[in-house]
Biopython code that builds the backbone (N, CA, C, O; Angstrom):
import numpy as np
from Bio.PDB.StructureBuilder import StructureBuilder

atoms = [
    (1, "MET", "N", (-1.295, -2.453, -17.028)),
    (1, "MET", "CA", (-2.709, -2.687, -17.280)),
    (1, "MET", "C", (-3.415, -1.329, -17.367)),
    (1, "MET", "O", (-3.515, -0.600, -16.380)),
    (2, "ALA", "N", (-3.889, -1.017, -18.540)),
    (2, "ALA", "CA", (-4.473, 0.294, -18.804)),
    (2, "ALA", "C", (-5.693, 0.595, -17.933)),
    (2, "ALA", "O", (-5.942, 1.756, -17.610)),
    (3, "GLU", "N", (-6.446, -0.414, -17.552)),
    (3, "GLU", "CA", (-7.662, -0.188, -16.774)),
    (3, "GLU", "C", (-7.418, -0.167, -15.263)),
    (3, "GLU", "O", (-8.352, 0.086, -14.503)),
    (4, "CYS", "N", (-6.210, -0.421, -14.815)),
    (4, "CYS", "CA", (-5.901, -0.479, -13.380)),
    (4, "CYS", "C", (-5.574, 0.921, -12.862)),
    (4, "CYS", "O", (-4.639, 1.567, -13.336)),
    (5, "LEU", "N", (-6.351, 1.378, -11.892)),
    (5, "LEU", "CA", (-6.153, 2.690, -11.289)),
    (5, "LEU", "C", (-4.728, 2.865, -10.783)),
    (5, "LEU", "O", (-4.092, 3.881, -11.063)),
    (6, "PHE", "N", (-4.219, 1.881, -10.039)),
    (6, "PHE", "CA", (-2.887, 2.020, -9.457)),
    (6, "PHE", "C", (-1.786, 1.956, -10.517)),
    (6, "PHE", "O", (-0.767, 2.634, -10.381)),
    (7, "CYS", "N", (-1.968, 1.166, -11.556)),
    (7, "CYS", "CA", (-0.987, 1.161, -12.651)),
    (7, "CYS", "C", (-0.940, 2.534, -13.311)),
    (7, "CYS", "O", (0.131, 3.003, -13.698)),
    (8, "ASN", "N", (-2.096, 3.178, -13.441)),
    (8, "ASN", "CA", (-2.150, 4.528, -14.019)),
    (8, "ASN", "C", (-1.515, 5.560, -13.095)),
    (8, "ASN", "O", (-0.909, 6.521, -13.570)),
    (9, "ILE", "N", (-1.645, 5.376, -11.790)),
    (9, "ILE", "CA", (-0.972, 6.271, -10.839)),
    (9, "ILE", "C", (0.544, 6.104, -10.955)),
    (9, "ILE", "O", (1.277, 7.091, -11.009)),
    (10, "ILE", "N", (1.009, 4.867, -10.993)),
    (10, "ILE", "CA", (2.443, 4.598, -11.139)),
    (10, "ILE", "C", (2.978, 5.233, -12.426)),
    (10, "ILE", "O", (4.073, 5.796, -12.433)),
    (11, "ALA", "N", (2.213, 5.142, -13.506)),
    (11, "ALA", "CA", (2.630, 5.684, -14.801)),
    (11, "ALA", "C", (2.600, 7.211, -14.832)),
    (11, "ALA", "O", (3.139, 7.826, -15.751)),
    (12, "GLY", "N", (1.968, 7.823, -13.824)),
    (12, "GLY", "CA", (1.869, 9.276, -13.791)),
    (12, "GLY", "C", (0.674, 9.814, -14.548)),
    (12, "GLY", "O", (0.538, 11.028, -14.701)),
    (13, "ASP", "N", (-0.197, 8.934, -15.025)),
    (13, "ASP", "CA", (-1.385, 9.356, -15.763)),
    (13, "ASP", "C", (-2.477, 9.892, -14.844)),
    (13, "ASP", "O", (-3.342, 10.651, -15.280)),
    (14, "ILE", "N", (-2.436, 9.499, -13.576)),
    (14, "ILE", "CA", (-3.367, 9.980, -12.557)),
    (14, "ILE", "C", (-2.510, 10.554, -11.438)),
    (14, "ILE", "O", (-1.579, 9.896, -10.975)),
    (15, "PRO", "N", (-2.814, 11.777, -10.998)),
    (15, "PRO", "CA", (-1.977, 12.394, -9.962)),
    (15, "PRO", "C", (-2.121, 11.702, -8.608)),
    (15, "PRO", "O", (-3.161, 11.126, -8.289)),
    (16, "SER", "N", (-1.055, 11.774, -7.828)),
    (16, "SER", "CA", (-1.066, 11.253, -6.463)),
    (16, "SER", "C", (-0.084, 12.074, -5.647)),
    (16, "SER", "O", (0.755, 12.792, -6.191)),
    (17, "THR", "N", (-0.203, 11.954, -4.340)),
    (17, "THR", "CA", (0.745, 12.612, -3.447)),
    (17, "THR", "C", (1.774, 11.567, -3.029)),
    (17, "THR", "O", (1.591, 10.842, -2.051)),
    (18, "LYS", "N", (2.854, 11.510, -3.792)),
    (18, "LYS", "CA", (3.885, 10.492, -3.583)),
    (18, "LYS", "C", (4.633, 10.771, -2.287)),
    (18, "LYS", "O", (4.986, 11.910, -1.984)),
    (19, "VAL", "N", (4.868, 9.690, -1.522)),
    (19, "VAL", "CA", (5.696, 9.795, -0.321)),
    (19, "VAL", "C", (6.968, 8.947, -0.441)),
    (19, "VAL", "O", (7.918, 9.144, 0.317)),
    (20, "TYR", "N", (6.987, 8.009, -1.390)),
    (20, "TYR", "CA", (8.147, 7.127, -1.531)),
    (20, "TYR", "C", (8.106, 6.488, -2.914)),
    (20, "TYR", "O", (7.041, 6.184, -3.451)),
    (21, "GLU", "N", (9.301, 6.294, -3.474)),
    (21, "GLU", "CA", (9.409, 5.546, -4.727)),
    (21, "GLU", "C", (10.810, 4.994, -4.843)),
    (21, "GLU", "O", (11.789, 5.673, -4.533)),
    (22, "ASP", "N", (10.896, 3.748, -5.295)),
    (22, "ASP", "CA", (12.171, 3.161, -5.677)),
    (22, "ASP", "C", (11.945, 2.353, -6.949)),
    (22, "ASP", "O", (10.943, 2.560, -7.635)),
    (23, "GLU", "N", (12.839, 1.452, -7.274)),
    (23, "GLU", "CA", (12.741, 0.706, -8.536)),
    (23, "GLU", "C", (11.505, -0.189, -8.604)),
    (23, "GLU", "O", (10.966, -0.415, -9.687)),
    (24, "THR", "N", (11.051, -0.703, -7.452)),
    (24, "THR", "CA", (9.972, -1.697, -7.466)),
    (24, "THR", "C", (8.715, -1.296, -6.707)),
    (24, "THR", "O", (7.689, -1.968, -6.814)),
    (25, "VAL", "N", (8.782, -0.204, -5.938)),
    (25, "VAL", "CA", (7.681, 0.165, -5.039)),
    (25, "VAL", "C", (7.317, 1.639, -5.227)),
    (25, "VAL", "O", (8.175, 2.489, -5.464)),
    (26, "TYR", "N", (6.022, 1.909, -5.114)),
    (26, "TYR", "CA", (5.513, 3.283, -5.142)),
    (26, "TYR", "C", (4.568, 3.437, -3.958)),
    (26, "TYR", "O", (3.777, 2.535, -3.681)),
    (27, "ALA", "N", (4.635, 4.568, -3.252)),
    (27, "ALA", "CA", (3.755, 4.810, -2.110)),
    (27, "ALA", "C", (3.208, 6.235, -2.184)),
    (27, "ALA", "O", (3.912, 7.173, -2.559)),
    (28, "PHE", "N", (1.934, 6.370, -1.816)),
    (28, "PHE", "CA", (1.279, 7.663, -1.896)),
    (28, "PHE", "C", (0.185, 7.762, -0.831)),
    (28, "PHE", "O", (-0.283, 6.754, -0.301)),
    (29, "ARG", "N", (-0.207, 8.993, -0.536)),
    (29, "ARG", "CA", (-1.239, 9.232, 0.476)),
    (29, "ARG", "C", (-2.614, 8.846, -0.075)),
    (29, "ARG", "O", (-2.946, 9.141, -1.223)),
    (30, "ASP", "N", (-3.402, 8.181, 0.769)),
    (30, "ASP", "CA", (-4.763, 7.802, 0.409)),
    (30, "ASP", "C", (-5.611, 9.065, 0.266)),
    (30, "ASP", "O", (-5.490, 9.987, 1.073)),
    (31, "ILE", "N", (-6.458, 9.112, -0.743)),
    (31, "ILE", "CA", (-7.297, 10.301, -0.950)),
    (31, "ILE", "C", (-8.494, 10.341, 0.001)),
    (31, "ILE", "O", (-9.172, 11.363, 0.104)),
    (32, "ASN", "N", (-8.751, 9.236, 0.690)),
    (32, "ASN", "CA", (-9.834, 9.171, 1.670)),
    (32, "ASN", "C", (-9.269, 8.588, 2.966)),
    (32, "ASN", "O", (-9.615, 7.468, 3.341)),
    (33, "PRO", "N", (-8.401, 9.340, 3.652)),
    (33, "PRO", "CA", (-7.684, 8.769, 4.805)),
    (33, "PRO", "C", (-8.608, 8.372, 5.951)),
    (33, "PRO", "O", (-9.556, 9.081, 6.288)),
    (34, "GLN", "N", (-8.305, 7.224, 6.536)),
    (34, "GLN", "CA", (-9.060, 6.698, 7.668)),
    (34, "GLN", "C", (-8.385, 7.008, 8.998)),
    (34, "GLN", "O", (-9.000, 6.873, 10.055)),
    (35, "THR", "N", (-7.132, 7.419, 8.948)),
    (35, "THR", "CA", (-6.348, 7.817, 10.118)),
    (35, "THR", "C", (-5.499, 9.016, 9.693)),
    (35, "THR", "O", (-5.382, 9.287, 8.498)),
    (36, "PRO", "N", (-4.899, 9.745, 10.655)),
    (36, "PRO", "CA", (-4.085, 10.898, 10.265)),
    (36, "PRO", "C", (-2.984, 10.557, 9.259)),
    (36, "PRO", "O", (-2.696, 11.348, 8.362)),
    (37, "VAL", "N", (-2.380, 9.399, 9.406)),
    (37, "VAL", "CA", (-1.429, 8.908, 8.406)),
    (37, "VAL", "C", (-2.083, 7.703, 7.738)),
    (37, "VAL", "O", (-2.365, 6.698, 8.391)),
    (38, "HIS", "N", (-2.321, 7.811, 6.436)),
    (38, "HIS", "CA", (-2.908, 6.704, 5.670)),
    (38, "HIS", "C", (-2.231, 6.710, 4.303)),
    (38, "HIS", "O", (-2.544, 7.519, 3.430)),
    (39, "ILE", "N", (-1.299, 5.785, 4.152)),
    (39, "ILE", "CA", (-0.464, 5.710, 2.954)),
    (39, "ILE", "C", (-0.648, 4.347, 2.308)),
    (39, "ILE", "O", (-0.707, 3.327, 2.996)),
    (40, "LEU", "N", (-0.737, 4.335, 0.985)),
    (40, "LEU", "CA", (-0.827, 3.088, 0.231)),
    (40, "LEU", "C", (0.539, 2.765, -0.345)),
    (40, "LEU", "O", (1.197, 3.627, -0.929)),
    (41, "VAL", "N", (0.960, 1.523, -0.179)),
    (41, "VAL", "CA", (2.247, 1.051, -0.682)),
    (41, "VAL", "C", (1.949, -0.050, -1.686)),
    (41, "VAL", "O", (1.285, -1.035, -1.364)),
    (42, "ILE", "N", (2.449, 0.126, -2.916)),
    (42, "ILE", "CA", (2.119, -0.810, -3.990)),
    (42, "ILE", "C", (3.364, -1.233, -4.761)),
    (42, "ILE", "O", (4.286, -0.438, -4.945)),
    (43, "PRO", "N", (3.391, -2.485, -5.210)),
    (43, "PRO", "CA", (4.471, -2.871, -6.116)),
    (43, "PRO", "C", (4.222, -2.236, -7.481)),
    (43, "PRO", "O", (3.073, -2.101, -7.902)),
    (44, "LYS", "N", (5.274, -1.853, -8.161)),
    (44, "LYS", "CA", (5.117, -1.270, -9.495)),
    (44, "LYS", "C", (4.680, -2.303, -10.528)),
    (44, "LYS", "O", (4.095, -1.957, -11.554)),
    (45, "THR", "N", (4.964, -3.551, -10.253)),
    (45, "THR", "CA", (4.498, -4.636, -11.115)),
    (45, "THR", "C", (3.081, -5.000, -10.693)),
    (45, "THR", "O", (2.815, -5.173, -9.503)),
    (46, "HIS", "N", (2.182, -5.116, -11.640)),
    (46, "HIS", "CA", (0.793, -5.444, -11.313)),
    (46, "HIS", "C", (0.690, -6.875, -10.775)),
    (46, "HIS", "O", (1.062, -7.843, -11.439)),
    (47, "ILE", "N", (0.179, -6.968, -9.564)),
    (47, "ILE", "CA", (-0.189, -8.240, -8.939)),
    (47, "ILE", "C", (-1.610, -8.019, -8.437)),
    (47, "ILE", "O", (-1.869, -7.027, -7.756)),
    (48, "GLU", "N", (-2.510, -8.897, -8.749)),
    (48, "GLU", "CA", (-3.934, -8.717, -8.432)),
    (48, "GLU", "C", (-4.192, -8.506, -6.939)),
    (48, "GLU", "O", (-4.913, -7.583, -6.558)),
    (49, "SER", "N", (-3.614, -9.347, -6.105)),
    (49, "SER", "CA", (-3.825, -9.268, -4.649)),
    (49, "SER", "C", (-2.813, -10.189, -3.979)),
    (49, "SER", "O", (-1.994, -10.817, -4.650)),
    (50, "ALA", "N", (-2.874, -10.264, -2.651)),
    (50, "ALA", "CA", (-1.986, -11.173, -1.921)),
    (50, "ALA", "C", (-2.232, -12.623, -2.321)),
    (50, "ALA", "O", (-1.337, -13.460, -2.204)),
    (51, "ALA", "N", (-3.426, -12.919, -2.786)),
    (51, "ALA", "CA", (-3.737, -14.282, -3.224)),
    (51, "ALA", "C", (-3.013, -14.637, -4.519)),
    (51, "ALA", "O", (-2.948, -15.810, -4.887)),
    (52, "ALA", "N", (-2.471, -13.641, -5.211)),
    (52, "ALA", "CA", (-1.773, -13.876, -6.473)),
    (52, "ALA", "C", (-0.250, -13.831, -6.318)),
    (52, "ALA", "O", (0.471, -13.806, -7.315)),
    (53, "VAL", "N", (0.238, -13.821, -5.086)),
    (53, "VAL", "CA", (1.680, -13.836, -4.859)),
    (53, "VAL", "C", (2.204, -15.237, -5.173)),
    (53, "VAL", "O", (1.632, -16.239, -4.744)),
    (54, "THR", "N", (3.295, -15.286, -5.923)),
    (54, "THR", "CA", (3.880, -16.553, -6.366)),
    (54, "THR", "C", (5.374, -16.585, -6.033)),
    (54, "THR", "O", (5.934, -15.603, -5.545)),
    (55, "GLU", "N", (5.993, -17.705, -6.301)),
    (55, "GLU", "CA", (7.442, -17.811, -6.148)),
    (55, "GLU", "C", (8.151, -16.767, -7.004)),
    (55, "GLU", "O", (9.183, -16.227, -6.606)),
    (56, "GLU", "N", (7.601, -16.486, -8.169)),
    (56, "GLU", "CA", (8.235, -15.559, -9.108)),
    (56, "GLU", "C", (8.130, -14.098, -8.680)),
    (56, "GLU", "O", (9.003, -13.299, -9.019)),
    (57, "ASN", "N", (7.071, -13.728, -7.936)),
    (57, "ASN", "CA", (6.898, -12.317, -7.584)),
    (57, "ASN", "C", (6.967, -12.023, -6.088)),
    (57, "ASN", "O", (6.744, -10.886, -5.670)),
    (58, "LYS", "N", (7.273, -13.028, -5.285)),
    (58, "LYS", "CA", (7.250, -12.842, -3.827)),
    (58, "LYS", "C", (8.261, -11.815, -3.330)),
    (58, "LYS", "O", (8.053, -11.209, -2.279)),
    (59, "SER", "N", (9.344, -11.611, -4.060)),
    (59, "SER", "CA", (10.329, -10.615, -3.623)),
    (59, "SER", "C", (9.747, -9.207, -3.649)),
    (59, "SER", "O", (10.218, -8.337, -2.916)),
    (60, "LEU", "N", (8.732, -8.964, -4.477)),
    (60, "LEU", "CA", (8.087, -7.651, -4.513)),
    (60, "LEU", "C", (7.348, -7.354, -3.214)),
    (60, "LEU", "O", (7.250, -6.198, -2.803)),
    (61, "VAL", "N", (6.829, -8.389, -2.572)),
    (61, "VAL", "CA", (6.164, -8.210, -1.277)),
    (61, "VAL", "C", (7.203, -7.816, -0.227)),
    (61, "VAL", "O", (6.955, -6.933, 0.594)),
    (62, "ALA", "N", (8.349, -8.461, -0.253)),
    (62, "ALA", "CA", (9.434, -8.091, 0.671)),
    (62, "ALA", "C", (9.873, -6.656, 0.415)),
    (62, "ALA", "O", (10.142, -5.914, 1.359)),
    (63, "ASP", "N", (9.947, -6.261, -0.840)),
    (63, "ASP", "CA", (10.299, -4.879, -1.167)),
    (63, "ASP", "C", (9.272, -3.908, -0.594)),
    (63, "ASP", "O", (9.633, -2.849, -0.081)),
    (64, "CYS", "N", (7.995, -4.267, -0.682)),
    (64, "CYS", "CA", (6.935, -3.417, -0.119)),
    (64, "CYS", "C", (7.113, -3.273, 1.388)),
    (64, "CYS", "O", (6.983, -2.171, 1.922)),
    (65, "PHE", "N", (7.406, -4.360, 2.073)),
    (65, "PHE", "CA", (7.552, -4.284, 3.528)),
    (65, "PHE", "C", (8.814, -3.535, 3.945)),
    (65, "PHE", "O", (8.820, -2.876, 4.985)),
    (66, "ALA", "N", (9.869, -3.622, 3.165)),
    (66, "ALA", "CA", (11.059, -2.811, 3.454)),
    (66, "ALA", "C", (10.716, -1.329, 3.288)),
    (66, "ALA", "O", (11.157, -0.495, 4.079)),
    (67, "ALA", "N", (9.933, -1.006, 2.262)),
    (67, "ALA", "CA", (9.500, 0.378, 2.051)),
    (67, "ALA", "C", (8.577, 0.826, 3.182)),
    (67, "ALA", "O", (8.668, 1.967, 3.635)),
    (68, "ILE", "N", (7.702, -0.047, 3.637)),
    (68, "ILE", "CA", (6.793, 0.286, 4.731)),
    (68, "ILE", "C", (7.586, 0.703, 5.968)),
    (68, "ILE", "O", (7.243, 1.690, 6.618)),
    (69, "ALA", "N", (8.630, -0.031, 6.293)),
    (69, "ALA", "CA", (9.456, 0.309, 7.459)),
    (69, "ALA", "C", (10.095, 1.683, 7.286)),
    (69, "ALA", "O", (10.106, 2.480, 8.225)),
    (70, "LYS", "N", (10.624, 1.970, 6.104)),
    (70, "LYS", "CA", (11.236, 3.280, 5.842)),
    (70, "LYS", "C", (10.210, 4.404, 5.947)),
    (70, "LYS", "O", (10.471, 5.442, 6.556)),
    (71, "ILE", "N", (9.052, 4.189, 5.352)),
    (71, "ILE", "CA", (7.997, 5.202, 5.352)),
    (71, "ILE", "C", (7.514, 5.468, 6.766)),
    (71, "ILE", "O", (7.338, 6.622, 7.156)),
    (72, "ALA", "N", (7.298, 4.415, 7.533)),
    (72, "ALA", "CA", (6.825, 4.577, 8.923)),
    (72, "ALA", "C", (7.815, 5.409, 9.733)),
    (72, "ALA", "O", (7.407, 6.282, 10.499)),
    (73, "ARG", "N", (9.114, 5.145, 9.571)),
    (73, "ARG", "CA", (10.119, 5.951, 10.271)),
    (73, "ARG", "C", (10.048, 7.407, 9.814)),
    (73, "ARG", "O", (10.084, 8.322, 10.637)),
    (74, "ALA", "N", (9.947, 7.618, 8.512)),
    (74, "ALA", "CA", (9.904, 8.980, 7.964)),
    (74, "ALA", "C", (8.659, 9.737, 8.417)),
    (74, "ALA", "O", (8.690, 10.960, 8.557)),
    (75, "GLU", "N", (7.567, 9.014, 8.645)),
    (75, "GLU", "CA", (6.307, 9.627, 9.073)),
    (75, "GLU", "C", (6.235, 9.785, 10.596)),
    (75, "GLU", "O", (5.261, 10.328, 11.117)),
    (76, "GLY", "N", (7.262, 9.312, 11.308)),
    (76, "GLY", "CA", (7.288, 9.447, 12.762)),
    (76, "GLY", "C", (6.344, 8.513, 13.491)),
    (76, "GLY", "O", (5.851, 8.845, 14.569)),
    (77, "LEU", "N", (6.090, 7.362, 12.923)),
    (77, "LEU", "CA", (5.163, 6.392, 13.521)),
    (77, "LEU", "C", (5.882, 5.477, 14.512)),
    (77, "LEU", "O", (5.694, 4.260, 14.497)),
    (78, "ASP", "N", (6.707, 6.079, 15.373)),
    (78, "ASP", "CA", (7.532, 5.323, 16.306)),
    (78, "ASP", "C", (6.721, 4.589, 17.369)),
    (78, "ASP", "O", (7.188, 3.588, 17.912)),
    (79, "SER", "N", (5.523, 5.062, 17.673)),
    (79, "SER", "CA", (4.692, 4.428, 18.697)),
    (79, "SER", "C", (3.870, 3.271, 18.148)),
    (79, "SER", "O", (3.236, 2.542, 18.910)),
    (80, "GLY", "N", (3.878, 3.102, 16.844)),
    (80, "GLY", "CA", (3.155, 1.993, 16.244)),
    (80, "GLY", "C", (2.280, 2.425, 15.087)),
    (80, "GLY", "O", (1.978, 3.604, 14.901)),
    (81, "PHE", "N", (1.886, 1.426, 14.317)),
    (81, "PHE", "CA", (1.025, 1.637, 13.155)),
    (81, "PHE", "C", (0.468, 0.277, 12.751)),
    (81, "PHE", "O", (0.880, -0.756, 13.279)),
    (82, "ARG", "N", (-0.455, 0.289, 11.829)),
    (82, "ARG", "CA", (-1.074, -0.949, 11.338)),
    (82, "ARG", "C", (-0.831, -1.042, 9.839)),
    (82, "ARG", "O", (-0.834, -0.028, 9.141)),
    (83, "VAL", "N", (-0.621, -2.267, 9.344)),
    (83, "VAL", "CA", (-0.512, -2.536, 7.916)),
    (83, "VAL", "C", (-1.628, -3.510, 7.560)),
    (83, "VAL", "O", (-1.782, -4.562, 8.181)),
    (84, "VAL", "N", (-2.410, -3.131, 6.537)),
    (84, "VAL", "CA", (-3.573, -3.935, 6.149)),
    (84, "VAL", "C", (-3.562, -4.132, 4.641)),
    (84, "VAL", "O", (-3.213, -3.222, 3.888)),
    (85, "THR", "N", (-3.947, -5.326, 4.209)),
    (85, "THR", "CA", (-4.235, -5.559, 2.797)),
    (85, "THR", "C", (-5.561, -6.297, 2.704)),
    (85, "THR", "O", (-5.846, -7.185, 3.507)),
    (86, "ASN", "N", (-6.356, -5.929, 1.735)),
    (86, "ASN", "CA", (-7.638, -6.580, 1.490)),
    (86, "ASN", "C", (-7.497, -7.466, 0.263)),
    (86, "ASN", "O", (-6.770, -7.134, -0.674)),
    (87, "ILE", "N", (-8.199, -8.602, 0.272)),
    (87, "ILE", "CA", (-8.078, -9.561, -0.819)),
    (87, "ILE", "C", (-9.461, -9.899, -1.345)),
    (87, "ILE", "O", (-10.299, -10.439, -0.623)),
    (88, "GLY", "N", (-9.689, -9.577, -2.600)),
    (88, "GLY", "CA", (-10.952, -9.917, -3.262)),
    (88, "GLY", "C", (-12.108, -9.036, -2.831)),
    (88, "GLY", "O", (-12.024, -8.296, -1.851)),
    (89, "ASP", "N", (-13.175, -9.133, -3.579)),
    (89, "ASP", "CA", (-14.363, -8.324, -3.323)),
    (89, "ASP", "C", (-14.917, -8.566, -1.926)),
    (89, "ASP", "O", (-15.253, -7.611, -1.225)),
    (90, "ASP", "N", (-15.020, -9.820, -1.509)),
    (90, "ASP", "CA", (-15.563, -10.118, -0.180)),
    (90, "ASP", "C", (-14.626, -9.663, 0.933)),
    (90, "ASP", "O", (-15.067, -9.467, 2.065)),
    (91, "GLY", "N", (-13.353, -9.492, 0.633)),
    (91, "GLY", "CA", (-12.393, -9.005, 1.610)),
    (91, "GLY", "C", (-12.292, -7.490, 1.635)),
    (91, "GLY", "O", (-11.495, -6.934, 2.391)),
    (92, "GLY", "N", (-13.093, -6.816, 0.815)),
    (92, "GLY", "CA", (-13.113, -5.363, 0.799)),
    (92, "GLY", "C", (-12.126, -4.726, -0.160)),
    (92, "GLY", "O", (-11.891, -3.520, -0.085)),
    (93, "GLN", "N", (-11.543, -5.508, -1.060)),
    (93, "GLN", "CA", (-10.579, -4.941, -2.010)),
    (93, "GLN", "C", (-11.343, -4.194, -3.099)),
    (93, "GLN", "O", (-12.156, -4.782, -3.812)),
    (94, "THR", "N", (-11.079, -2.903, -3.220)),
    (94, "THR", "CA", (-11.779, -2.098, -4.229)),
    (94, "THR", "C", (-10.921, -1.823, -5.452)),
    (94, "THR", "O", (-11.455, -1.590, -6.536)),
    (95, "VAL", "N", (-9.608, -1.844, -5.302)),
    (95, "VAL", "CA", (-8.694, -1.733, -6.445)),
    (95, "VAL", "C", (-7.918, -3.037, -6.502)),
    (95, "VAL", "O", (-7.219, -3.401, -5.556)),
    (96, "HIS", "N", (-8.049, -3.736, -7.621)),
    (96, "HIS", "CA", (-7.455, -5.066, -7.730)),
    (96, "HIS", "C", (-6.019, -5.004, -8.229)),
    (96, "HIS", "O", (-5.670, -5.506, -9.298)),
    (97, "HIS", "N", (-5.205, -4.360, -7.394)),
    (97, "HIS", "CA", (-3.750, -4.292, -7.541)),
    (97, "HIS", "C", (-3.251, -4.395, -6.103)),
    (97, "HIS", "O", (-3.656, -3.606, -5.249)),
    (98, "LEU", "N", (-2.388, -5.346, -5.834)),
    (98, "LEU", "CA", (-1.886, -5.556, -4.476)),
    (98, "LEU", "C", (-1.451, -4.232, -3.861)),
    (98, "LEU", "O", (-0.670, -3.489, -4.455)),
    (99, "HIS", "N", (-1.956, -3.946, -2.679)),
    (99, "HIS", "CA", (-1.549, -2.735, -1.973)),
    (99, "HIS", "C", (-1.679, -2.941, -0.475)),
    (99, "HIS", "O", (-2.510, -3.709, 0.010)),
    (100, "PHE", "N", (-0.827, -2.227, 0.230)),
    (100, "PHE", "CA", (-0.793, -2.282, 1.682)),
    (100, "PHE", "C", (-1.100, -0.897, 2.218)),
    (100, "PHE", "O", (-0.501, 0.092, 1.795)),
    (101, "HIS", "N", (-2.038, -0.832, 3.154)),
    (101, "HIS", "CA", (-2.383, 0.422, 3.810)),
    (101, "HIS", "C", (-1.511, 0.567, 5.055)),
    (101, "HIS", "O", (-1.492, -0.325, 5.904)),
    (102, "ILE", "N", (-0.796, 1.673, 5.171)),
    (102, "ILE", "CA", (-0.143, 2.037, 6.430)),
    (102, "ILE", "C", (-1.108, 2.974, 7.141)),
    (102, "ILE", "O", (-1.454, 4.032, 6.616)),
    (103, "LEU", "N", (-1.541, 2.584, 8.331)),
    (103, "LEU", "CA", (-2.495, 3.369, 9.111)),
    (103, "LEU", "C", (-1.852, 3.740, 10.436)),
    (103, "LEU", "O", (-1.360, 2.868, 11.152)),
    (104, "GLY", "N", (-1.850, 5.025, 10.769)),
    (104, "GLY", "CA", (-1.240, 5.437, 12.027)),
    (104, "GLY", "C", (-1.447, 6.908, 12.300)),
    (104, "GLY", "O", (-2.272, 7.577, 11.679)),
    (105, "GLY", "N", (-0.670, 7.385, 13.248)),
    (105, "GLY", "CA", (-0.775, 8.777, 13.656)),
    (105, "GLY", "C", (-1.787, 9.000, 14.756)),
    (105, "GLY", "O", (-2.044, 10.134, 15.159)),
    (106, "VAL", "N", (-2.359, 7.913, 15.241)),
    (106, "VAL", "CA", (-3.342, 7.932, 16.313)),
    (106, "VAL", "C", (-3.312, 6.553, 16.962)),
    (106, "VAL", "O", (-2.943, 5.576, 16.310)),
    (107, "LYS", "N", (-3.692, 6.455, 18.229)),
    (107, "LYS", "CA", (-3.749, 5.138, 18.879)),
    (107, "LYS", "C", (-4.908, 4.349, 18.272)),
    (107, "LYS", "O", (-6.059, 4.784, 18.309)),
    (108, "LEU", "N", (-4.590, 3.199, 17.720)),
    (108, "LEU", "CA", (-5.593, 2.363, 17.076)),
    (108, "LEU", "C", (-6.144, 1.334, 18.056)),
    (108, "LEU", "O", (-5.440, 0.874, 18.956)),
    (109, "SER", "N", (-7.382, 0.990, 17.872)),
    (109, "SER", "CA", (-8.020, -0.041, 18.683)),
    (109, "SER", "C", (-7.366, -1.389, 18.371)),
    (109, "SER", "O", (-7.003, -1.651, 17.224)),
    (110, "PRO", "N", (-7.215, -2.246, 19.388)),
    (110, "PRO", "CA", (-6.674, -3.576, 19.102)),
    (110, "PRO", "C", (-7.666, -4.422, 18.305)),
    (110, "PRO", "O", (-7.271, -5.421, 17.704)),
    (111, "LYS", "N", (-8.927, -4.050, 18.288)),
    (111, "LYS", "CA", (-9.942, -4.786, 17.537)),
    (111, "LYS", "C", (-10.087, -4.169, 16.151)),
    (111, "LYS", "O", (-10.155, -2.949, 16.009)),
    (112, "ILE", "N", (-10.134, -5.006, 15.151)),
    (112, "ILE", "CA", (-10.360, -4.491, 13.790)),
    (112, "ILE", "C", (-11.649, -5.023, 13.192)),
    (112, "ILE", "O", (-12.004, -4.661, 12.071)),
    (113, "VAL", "N", (-12.347, -5.866, 13.912)),
    (113, "VAL", "CA", (-13.647, -6.341, 13.452)),
    (113, "VAL", "C", (-14.685, -6.194, 14.532)),
    (113, "VAL", "O", (-15.847, -6.544, 14.324)),
]
sb = StructureBuilder()
sb.init_structure("model")
sb.init_model(0)
sb.init_chain("A")
sb.init_seg("    ")
for serial, (resi, resn, name, xyz) in enumerate(atoms, 1):
    if name == "N":
        sb.init_residue(resn, " ", resi, " ")
    sb.init_atom(name, np.array(xyz, "f"), 0.0, 1.0, " ", f" {name:<3s}", serial, name[0])
structure = sb.get_structure()
């Protein structure tokens, strides 16, 4: 999708600080980090959000979570981290391509709202 920011990052048309890539997943550092470690993990196939996960594309979500585990280990997040996804405008989603935020590197509050 030419108008999708994350599709353009995957294509290499927009620069990013890549931390992980395989056949189905791409991960890069957030340009506006909310914690010392703030990495976005995205499927290379465009999926609008978690609300658009189907039987046909659900394996891409599993691939993202397998990558999240690898990335967290590589980043030294042994004491814990948070994984967040936002869905839709009211859910705070600003880029409409499924993505998971890895947040860590600091003790996080148990409250998120």
